[in-house]
C-alpha positions as CSV (number, residue, x, y, z in Angstrom):
1,M,-1.9,14.0,-10.6
2,S,0.1,17.0,-11.9
3,A,3.5,16.2,-10.2
4,G,4.8,14.2,-13.1
5,F,4.1,17.1,-15.5
6,M,6.2,19.8,-13.8
7,P,9.2,21.0,-15.8
8,D,12.6,19.8,-14.8
9,E,15.0,22.1,-12.9
10,A,16.7,23.4,-16.1
11,V,13.4,24.4,-17.6
12,I,12.3,26.0,-14.3
13,A,15.5,27.9,-14.1
14,G,14.9,29.2,-17.7
15,I,11.3,30.2,-16.7
16,R,12.6,32.1,-13.7
17,R,15.1,34.0,-15.9
18,D,12.2,34.9,-18.2
19,L,10.2,36.1,-15.2
20,D,13.1,38.2,-13.9
21,A,13.6,39.8,-17.3
22,Y,9.8,40.4,-17.5
23,E,9.9,42.0,-14.0
24,A,12.6,44.5,-15.2
25,R,10.5,45.4,-18.3
26,R,7.3,45.5,-16.2
27,K,8.8,48.1,-13.9
28,A,10.0,50.2,-16.9
29,A,6.5,49.9,-18.5
30,K,4.9,51.0,-15.2
31,R,7.2,54.0,-15.0
32,S,6.2,54.8,-18.6
33,V,2.5,54.6,-17.9
34,L,3.0,56.9,-14.9
35,W,4.1,59.7,-17.1
36,R,2.2,58.8,-20.3
37,V,-1.3,58.8,-18.6
38,P,-1.1,62.4,-17.2
39,L,0.7,63.6,-20.3
40,Y,-1.9,62.2,-22.7
41,L,-4.9,63.3,-20.5
42,G,-3.3,66.7,-20.0
43,L,-2.9,67.2,-23.8
44,L,-6.6,66.2,-24.2
45,V,-7.6,68.8,-21.5
46,L,-5.5,71.5,-23.3
47,V,-7.1,70.8,-26.6
48,V,-10.6,70.9,-25.1
49,A,-9.8,74.2,-23.3
50,V,-8.5,75.8,-26.5
51,L,-11.6,74.7,-28.4
52,A,-13.9,75.9,-25.6
53,V,-12.3,79.4,-25.7
54,V,-12.8,79.4,-29.5
55,F,-16.5,78.5,-29.0
56,N,-16.8,81.3,-26.5
57,L,-16.0,83.8,-29.3
58,A,-19.1,82.8,-31.1
59,A,-21.3,82.1,-28.1
60,D,-24.0,84.3,-26.6
61,P,-22.5,86.0,-23.5
62,A,-25.1,84.3,-21.3
63,E,-23.9,80.9,-22.6
64,T,-20.2,81.3,-22.2
65,W,-18.7,77.8,-21.5
66,V,-22.2,76.2,-21.6
67,S,-23.4,76.7,-25.1
68,T,-24.7,73.8,-27.2
69,P,-21.3,73.4,-29.0
70,H,-19.6,73.4,-25.6
71,L,-21.8,70.6,-24.3
72,Y,-21.1,68.5,-27.4
73,L,-17.4,69.2,-26.9
74,Y,-17.4,68.1,-23.3
75,A,-19.3,64.9,-24.1
76,V,-16.9,64.0,-26.9
77,A,-13.9,64.8,-24.6
78,F,-15.4,62.6,-21.9
79,I,-15.6,59.6,-24.3
80,A,-12.2,60.4,-25.8
81,S,-10.6,60.3,-22.3
82,F,-11.2,56.6,-22.1
83,F,-9.5,55.9,-25.4
84,V,-6.6,58.2,-24.4
85,Y,-6.2,56.5,-21.1
86,F,-6.1,53.0,-22.6
87,R,-3.7,54.2,-25.3
88,A,-1.4,55.6,-22.6
89,A,-1.5,52.3,-20.6
90,K,-1.0,50.2,-23.7
91,P,2.7,49.4,-23.1
92,A,1.9,47.4,-19.9
93,G,-0.8,45.4,-21.7
94,D,1.4,44.6,-24.7
95,L,4.2,43.5,-22.4
96,Q,2.0,41.1,-20.6
97,A,0.6,39.6,-23.8
98,S,4.1,39.1,-25.2
99,L,5.2,37.3,-22.1
100,R,2.1,35.1,-22.2
101,E,2.8,34.1,-25.8
102,K,6.4,33.2,-25.0
103,L,5.8,31.6,-21.6
104,L,2.8,29.3,-22.1
105,P,4.5,27.0,-24.7
106,I,7.4,26.6,-22.3
107,V,5.5,25.8,-19.1
108,F,3.2,23.5,-21.0
109,G,6.1,21.5,-22.4
110,F,4.2,18.2,-22.1
111,V,1.8,19.5,-24.9
112,G,3.0,18.7,-28.4
113,D,2.5,21.1,-31.4
114,M,0.9,23.6,-29.1
115,R,-1.1,26.5,-30.6
116,L,-2.7,29.4,-28.8
117,A,-5.6,31.5,-29.8
118,K,-8.1,33.9,-28.1
119,G,-11.7,34.9,-28.8
120,E,-12.1,32.7,-31.9
121,T,-14.8,30.0,-32.4
122,P,-12.9,26.6,-32.1
123,G,-13.2,24.3,-35.1
124,S,-14.4,21.4,-32.9
125,F,-17.2,23.3,-31.4
126,A,-19.5,22.7,-34.4
127,R,-19.2,19.0,-33.8
128,L,-20.2,19.2,-30.1
129,P,-23.7,17.5,-29.8
130,R,-26.2,20.3,-29.0
131,E,-28.0,17.9,-26.7
132,T,-25.1,18.4,-24.3
133,I,-25.5,22.2,-23.9
134,G,-29.1,23.0,-25.1
135,D,-30.3,25.8,-27.3
136,Y,-28.0,28.6,-26.5
137,S,-28.5,32.1,-28.2
138,D,-25.1,33.7,-27.3
139,S,-21.6,32.4,-26.8
140,H,-18.2,33.7,-25.8
141,F,-14.8,31.9,-26.3
142,D,-11.7,33.1,-24.4
143,D,-8.4,31.2,-24.4
144,I,-8.1,28.3,-26.8
145,V,-5.2,25.8,-26.5
146,S,-4.7,23.0,-29.0
147,G,-2.1,20.4,-29.6
148,T,-1.3,16.8,-28.9
149,Y,-1.0,14.9,-25.6
150,E,-0.1,11.2,-25.1
151,G,-0.6,10.6,-28.8
152,F,-4.0,12.2,-29.3
153,S,-5.0,15.6,-30.6
154,F,-7.1,17.9,-28.5
155,E,-8.6,21.4,-28.5
156,L,-9.3,23.1,-25.2
157,Y,-11.3,26.3,-24.9
158,E,-12.7,28.5,-22.2
159,T,-16.4,28.9,-23.0
160,A,-19.5,30.6,-21.8
161,L,-22.9,29.8,-23.4
162,W,-26.2,31.4,-22.4
163,R,-29.7,32.1,-23.5
164,R,-31.9,35.2,-23.1
165,V,-35.1,34.3,-21.1
166,D,-37.7,36.9,-20.0
167,K,-35.2,39.8,-20.2
168,S,-32.5,37.9,-18.3
169,D,-29.6,35.6,-19.3
170,V,-29.8,31.9,-18.3
171,T,-26.3,30.4,-18.3
172,L,-26.2,27.0,-20.0
173,F,-22.5,26.4,-19.6
174,D,-19.5,28.3,-18.2
175,G,-16.1,26.6,-18.0
176,I,-13.7,24.5,-20.0
177,I,-14.6,22.3,-23.0
178,V,-12.0,19.7,-24.2
179,A,-12.5,18.1,-27.6
180,F,-10.3,15.1,-28.4
181,D,-10.0,12.0,-30.6
182,I,-11.5,9.1,-28.8
183,A,-9.6,5.8,-28.7
184,K,-12.5,3.7,-30.1
185,P,-15.1,5.4,-32.3
186,F,-18.6,5.3,-30.9
187,P,-21.3,4.3,-33.5
188,G,-23.6,7.2,-32.9
189,T,-24.1,9.9,-30.2
190,L,-24.0,9.4,-26.5
191,V,-24.3,12.3,-24.0
192,A,-24.2,12.5,-20.2
193,T,-25.8,15.8,-19.1
194,L,-26.9,17.2,-15.8
195,K,-30.5,16.9,-14.8
196,T,-31.9,20.4,-15.0
197,N,-34.8,22.6,-14.1
198,T,-37.8,22.9,-16.4
199,V,-36.5,25.9,-18.3
200,M,-33.1,24.4,-19.0
201,G,-34.6,21.1,-19.8
202,F,-36.9,22.7,-22.4
203,F,-33.9,24.3,-24.2
204,R,-32.1,21.0,-24.3
205,E,-35.1,19.1,-25.5
206,M,-35.3,21.4,-28.5
207,F,-32.1,19.6,-29.7
208,G,-32.4,16.4,-27.8
209,G,-35.7,15.1,-29.1
210,G,-34.0,12.5,-31.4
211,L,-32.1,10.8,-28.6
212,Q,-33.5,8.2,-26.3
213,E,-33.0,8.4,-22.6
214,I,-31.3,5.4,-20.9
215,S,-30.3,4.6,-17.3
216,S,-27.1,3.7,-15.7
217,G,-28.9,1.7,-13.1
218,G,-27.0,3.4,-10.3
219,E,-26.9,6.6,-8.2
220,L,-25.7,8.7,-11.2
221,D,-29.3,8.6,-12.5
222,N,-30.2,11.0,-9.8
223,A,-27.8,13.6,-11.2
224,Y,-27.4,12.8,-14.9
225,D,-29.5,12.3,-18.0
226,F,-28.0,9.8,-20.4
227,R,-29.2,10.0,-24.0
228,T,-28.2,8.2,-27.1
229,D,-29.3,7.2,-30.6
230,N,-27.7,3.8,-30.3
231,V,-29.0,2.1,-27.1
232,E,-27.3,-1.2,-27.8
233,A,-23.8,0.3,-28.0
234,A,-24.4,2.9,-25.3
235,Q,-25.9,0.8,-22.5
236,P,-22.7,-1.1,-21.6
237,L,-20.8,2.2,-21.4
238,V,-23.4,4.0,-19.4
239,S,-23.5,1.2,-16.9
240,G,-19.8,0.7,-16.9
241,Q,-16.8,2.9,-18.0
242,M,-18.8,6.1,-18.4
243,A,-20.3,5.7,-15.0
244,Q,-16.9,5.0,-13.5
245,A,-15.4,8.1,-15.2
246,L,-18.2,10.4,-14.0
247,N,-17.9,9.1,-10.4
248,W,-14.2,9.7,-10.5
249,L,-14.8,13.2,-11.9
250,K,-17.2,13.9,-9.1
251,E,-14.4,13.5,-6.7
252,A,-11.6,15.0,-8.7
253,W,-13.1,18.1,-10.3
254,P,-13.6,21.0,-8.0
255,G,-16.4,22.7,-10.0
256,E,-19.9,21.7,-10.8
257,P,-20.4,18.1,-12.1
258,A,-18.7,17.4,-15.5
259,R,-20.5,16.4,-18.7
260,I,-19.4,14.0,-21.4
261,A,-20.4,13.6,-25.0
262,L,-19.2,10.9,-27.6
263,T,-20.1,11.1,-31.2
264,E,-18.4,9.0,-33.8
265,R,-14.6,9.8,-33.5
266,D,-15.0,12.9,-31.3
267,G,-15.1,13.0,-27.6
268,F,-16.0,16.1,-25.5
269,L,-15.4,16.7,-21.8
270,L,-17.2,19.7,-20.3
271,L,-15.8,21.0,-17.0
272,P,-17.9,23.8,-15.5
273,H,-15.8,26.4,-13.7
274,K,-15.7,30.2,-13.5
275,K,-11.9,30.3,-13.1
276,E,-9.7,31.8,-15.8
277,F,-7.1,29.1,-16.1
278,F,-4.5,30.6,-18.4
279,E,-4.4,34.3,-17.6
280,L,-1.4,35.9,-16.0
281,P,-2.1,38.4,-13.2
282,A,-2.4,42.1,-13.9
283,S,0.7,43.9,-15.0
284,T,0.8,45.6,-11.6
285,V,1.5,42.3,-9.9
286,V,5.0,40.8,-9.5
287,L,5.0,37.4,-11.2
288,D,6.1,34.5,-9.0
289,Y,6.7,31.0,-10.3
290,K,5.2,29.2,-7.3
291,A,2.2,31.4,-7.0
292,H,1.3,32.0,-10.6
293,I,3.0,29.4,-12.9
294,E,2.9,26.1,-11.0
295,P,-0.9,26.3,-10.5
296,M,-1.4,26.9,-14.2
297,I,0.7,23.8,-15.1
298,A,-1.2,21.8,-12.5
299,D,-4.5,22.8,-14.0
300,M,-3.6,22.0,-17.5
301,A,-2.0,18.7,-16.5
302,T,-5.1,17.7,-14.5
303,I,-7.5,18.6,-17.4
304,L,-5.6,16.7,-20.0
305,A,-5.0,13.7,-17.8
306,T,-8.8,13.6,-17.2
307,A,-9.5,13.9,-21.0
308,A,-7.0,11.0,-21.6
309,L,-9.1,8.9,-19.1
310,V,-12.4,9.8,-20.7
311,R,-11.2,9.1,-24.3
312,K,-10.6,5.5,-23.3
313,I,-14.3,4.9,-22.7
314,G,-15.3,1.9,-24.8
315,T,-11.9,0.3,-25.2
């Protein structure tokens, strides 16, 4: 599926040049970190030692090095050592972030008007029917990619949603959510969610009470709950195109079964997976086009091609 999305030879040659330039800067940053870390930590130790000697001047002879002010000093120094270390190692992290910001728009050349964000709440998430994910109490958003593909706009985000239950966290979703404009608006809300255990089902019912459950009439009913507020419009889709899309996803998607939601002009494709799709390896790793860049392109191409298929449900 992803073969047609790979960059041409000229673009690949440019990417390889960028990777070579990054490798030279990465080695320089690594050398910088090698001397910055011991220097910064050494200065911290020196400051602590000087202060400890000063505290000794006022300490009881029996409490030399171990008086209450000394103990506070050691505790503060221990905490400060983490900040000092990360400050010393910052050049390597900054270099990796700068490469990522430059590289991703190039390797995802098939995405128009591409925009990158990280850690924000995506604008489309508020329109995702809560019947699809249940009553979550906490959320985390990592990479967010938005743009256009094959004439439609999309917003793709790595998402984790969970709820605290009996002093432990129950994961309601962990993976990729793709929001997109659907080709033909659906008059209402239609969701295809996984059948769940009693606890998970209860949290979903808290938001899903207004939707009516319908059946596809096939094997998918063993794995999915289909719910809608417009049975007349939804039934042909659930028995036809949506069922076909879910069956195809069952074979094509390597993670847990996908979920789909349609509401008015918005479509949502939820693809559970614990993989971080758009992260470059650690700055200690030599970047390789075949090993690190091609799989990233293939993942994005597969996800967007799948969304393009789902958005045609109802046409």
